[in-house]
C-alpha positions in Angstrom: 14.1 -19.6 29.1 11.6 -17.4 26.9 11.7 -14.4 29.4 15.6 -14.8 29.2 15.3 -14.7 25.4 12.3 -12.0 25.3 14.8 -9.7 27.1 17.9 -10.3 24.5 16.0 -9.5 22.0 14.7 -6.3 23.5 18.5 -5.6 24.2 19.3 -6.3 20.8 16.5 -3.9 19.6 17.7 -1.2 21.9 21.1 -1.8 20.1 19.7 -1.6 16.9 18.0 1.8 17.7 21.0 3.2 19.3 22.8 2.4 16.3 20.4 4.2 14.3 20.4 7.2 16.4 24.1 7.4 16.3 23.9 6.8 12.3 21.4 9.4 11.8 23.0 12.1 13.7 25.9 11.4 11.4 24.0 11.4 8.5 22.3 14.6 9.0 25.0 16.7 9.5 26.6 15.1 6.2 23.5 15.5 4.3 22.6 18.8 5.7 25.7 20.7 4.3 25.2 19.7 0.4 21.4 20.2 0.4 22.2 23.3 2.0 24.3 24.9 -0.6 22.4 23.1 -3.2 19.1 24.7 -2.0 21.0 28.6 -1.9 22.2 27.6 -5.8 18.6 26.8 -6.9 17.5 29.9 -4.8 20.4 31.5 -7.2 19.4 29.8 -10.4 15.7 31.0 -9.7 17.1 34.6 -9.9 19.1 34.0 -12.8 16.6 32.4 -15.3 14.3 35.0 -13.8 16.7 37.9 -15.0 17.0 35.9 -18.3 13.8 36.0 -19.7 13.5 39.7 -18.7 16.5 40.1 -21.1 14.8 37.7 -24.0 11.4 40.1 -23.0 13.1 43.2 -23.8 14.8 41.6 -27.0 11.2 40.5 -28.9 9.9 44.0 -29.4 13.2 45.1 -31.1 13.6 42.4 -33.4 9.7 42.0 -33.7 10.5 45.6 -35.4 12.6 44.5 -37.9 11.5 43.9 -41.6 10.3 40.1 -41.8 12.8 39.4 -44.3 15.8 40.8 -42.4 18.1 38.4 -41.5 18.7 39.2 -38.1 14.9 38.6 -37.6 15.3 35.3 -39.3 18.3 34.1 -37.6 16.5 35.1 -34.1 13.2 33.5 -35.2 15.0 30.5 -36.1 16.8 30.1 -33.0 13.9 30.9 -30.9 12.0 27.7 -32.3 15.2 25.3 -32.0 15.5 26.7 -28.3 11.9 26.2 -27.7 11.8 29.3 -25.5 8.1 29.2 -24.7 8.3 25.8 -23.4 11.3 26.6 -21.3 9.6 29.4 -20.0 6.9 27.0 -18.6 9.1 24.3 -17.8 11.9 25.8 -15.9 10.3 27.1 -13.4 8.8 23.5 -13.0 11.3 22.1 -12.6 12.9 24.2 -10.3 10.2 24.1 -8.3 10.4 20.3 -8.0 13.6 20.2 -7.5 13.1 22.8 -4.4 10.6 20.4 -3.2 12.8 17.4 -3.4 15.3 18.9 -1.0 12.7 19.4 1.1 11.5 16.0 1.2 15.4 15.3 2.0 15.2 17.5 4.8 12.1 16.1 6.4 13.4 12.7 5.9 16.5 13.3 7.8 14.5 15.1 10.5 11.8 12.2 10.5 14.9 9.6 11.0 16.4 11.4 14.4 12.8 12.0 15.5 12.3 8.2 15.3 15.4 6.9 17.2 15.9 9.9 19.9 18.4 8.0 21.3 19.8 11.2 23.3 16.3 11.7 24.7 15.6 7.8 25.7 13.9 9.2 29.2 10.2 9.9 30.3 8.9 13.1 28.7 6.0 14.6 27.2 5.2 14.2 23.8 3.2 14.4 20.8 1.6 11.0 19.4 0.8 12.1 16.1 4.4 13.4 15.5 6.0 10.0 16.7 3.5 7.9 14.3 3.9 10.1 11.6 7.9 10.2 12.0 7.7 6.5 11.9 5.5 5.9 9.5 8.2 8.2 6.9 10.8 6.0 8.4 8.9 2.9 7.1 7.2 4.2 4.0 9.9 2.4 1.6 8.4 -0.7 2.7 5.0 0.3 2.2 4.4 2.8 -0.4 4.0 0.8 -3.7 1.0 -0.9 -2.3 -0.4 1.0 0.7 -2.5 4.4 1.0 -2.5 6.1 3.8 -5.8 7.4 5.4 -5.5 9.8 8.4 -8.1 11.0 10.5 -5.9 12.0 13.6 -7.2 14.3 16.1 -5.5 16.8 18.1 -3.8 15.1 21.0 -2.5 16.6 24.3 1.0 15.7 25.3 1.5 12.3 26.8 3.9 11.3 29.2 6.0 8.8 28.0 9.6 7.1 25.9 8.9 8.2 22.5 11.4 5.7 20.8 9.9 3.0 22.5 6.6 4.1 21.3 7.7 4.5 17.8 9.1 1.4 17.8 5.2 -0.2 19.0 3.9 1.9 15.8 6.9 0.8 13.7 5.7 -2.9 14.4 2.2 -2.2 13.8 3.1 -0.4 10.8 5.3 -3.1 9.1 2.5 -6.1 10.1 -0.2 -3.6 8.7 1.7 -3.5 5.4 2.5 -6.9 5.5 -1.1 -8.3 5.8 -1.7 -6.4 2.5 -1.0 -8.6 -0.5 -1.0 -6.1 -3.6 -3.0 -2.9 -2.9 -4.6 -1.7 0.1 -5.1 0.8 2.6 -3.7 1.7 6.2 -6.0 3.9 8.6 -4.6 6.1 11.1 -6.8 7.3 13.6 -6.1 9.1 17.0 -7.9 11.0 19.6 -8.4 11.2 23.6 -11.1 10.9 26.3 -10.9 11.3 29.9 -7.6 11.0 31.0 -6.2 8.6 28.2 -5.2 8.8 24.4 -5.6 6.3 21.9 -4.0 5.4 18.5 -5.5 2.9 15.8 -3.7 1.6 12.9 -6.0 -0.4 11.0 -5.2 -2.4 7.9 -7.2 -3.7 4.7 -5.7 -7.1 4.8 -6.8 -10.7 5.1 -7.7 -10.4 8.6 -7.0 -13.0 11.8 -9.2 -15.8 12.9 -9.7 -16.3 16.4 -7.3 -19.0 17.7 -4.7 -16.6 15.8 -5.8 -13.5 17.4 -5.7 -14.9 21.0 -2.2 -15.8 20.2 -0.2 -12.8 18.6 1.0 -11.5 21.9 2.6 -14.9 22.7 6.6 -14.8 22.3 7.9 -16.6 19.3 4.5 -17.2 17.6 4.1 -16.2 14.0 2.2 -16.9 11.1 4.8 -15.7 8.9 7.0 -18.2 6.6 10.1 -19.5 8.5 13.1 -16.8 8.4 10.4 -14.2 7.7 9.8 -13.6 11.6 10.5 -13.9 14.9 7.2 -13.7 16.7 8.4 -10.9 19.0 7.5 -7.9 17.5 3.6 -7.7 19.2 5.1 -9.3 22.3 7.6 -6.4 22.8 5.2 -4.1 22.0 2.7 -5.4 24.2 5.3 -5.3 27.2 6.3 -1.5 26.1 2.6 -0.7 26.0 2.6 -2.1 29.4 5.2 -0.6 30.6 3.5 2.8 29.7 0.5 1.8 31.9 -1.5 1.6 28.7 -3.4 -1.3 26.9 -3.2 -2.6 23.4 -5.9 -4.2 21.8 -6.8 -6.1 18.6 -10.0 -6.4 16.5 -9.8 -8.6 13.4 -11.9 -10.8 11.2 -10.8 -13.0 8.0 -11.1 -11.2 5.3 -12.0 -7.4 6.8 -8.5 -6.6 7.9 -7.2 -5.8 11.5 -7.2 -2.8 13.4 -4.9 -2.3 16.5 -6.1 0.2 19.6 -3.2 1.4 21.7 -4.6 3.5 24.6 -2.1 5.4 27.4 -2.8 7.5 30.1 -1.8 11.3 29.8 0.2 11.2 32.4 2.1 8.3 32.5 2.6 5.9 34.9 3.5 6.2 38.3 6.9 7.7 38.9 8.1 4.4 40.3 7.5 2.4 37.3 9.3 5.5 35.1 12.3 4.3 36.9 11.5 0.7 36.1 11.5 1.3 32.8 
């Protein structure tokens, strides 16, 4: 019965991932269009503002040449102070730059959401684990950003033979668990590297850690220390099975009061061809 329920949970998760992928494709198309013309308009606006300030700079010497009590000069000086032209000259370019940065952030979020699901590419391929980790982090960042500081120590990795969408699911489970282990404020450290014919990824949190009796049960289906309704106890068992399909290992090092570190180790060449078919 546990095996059946695990399989049902995996199928449900796969359906969710497929729905996310389809949603991402539609949302990406709908968002990219307005983002495109808003970005173009910002570029035009930046040019227009620069031209207006150029006209102002040309007019200033002419006004300054007038007598100090000339009505036109007094009117221009009053209008200058009222409009806070000096402030506008500094603030408008900054506002335009921030707006452009915000649009670029939207583009990256949409791209990361598509990278995260990759339903259309749910097959064995050579992939960059660092990119998958970063994409997944961006997808779950809203759940972490108010209390977590990310510390990166990512090495340059060769491509790994894998199913990226499945490994992204593992990264998602570990990142969310790490965030939930931190009560108010803490750090999540992301590390990666490779040795011999294997690549590895570590996700470590500065949370409360786990006692040995909990550590030895975390990969058991339906085991959870979370309150009722807060966890199914399937995230880590499913993650373990995914890593097993990739002929890899997932290990944990945790102590109460000292946080938890999960380490995923995967062969660069992936599993044997017959294992790829079964996965």
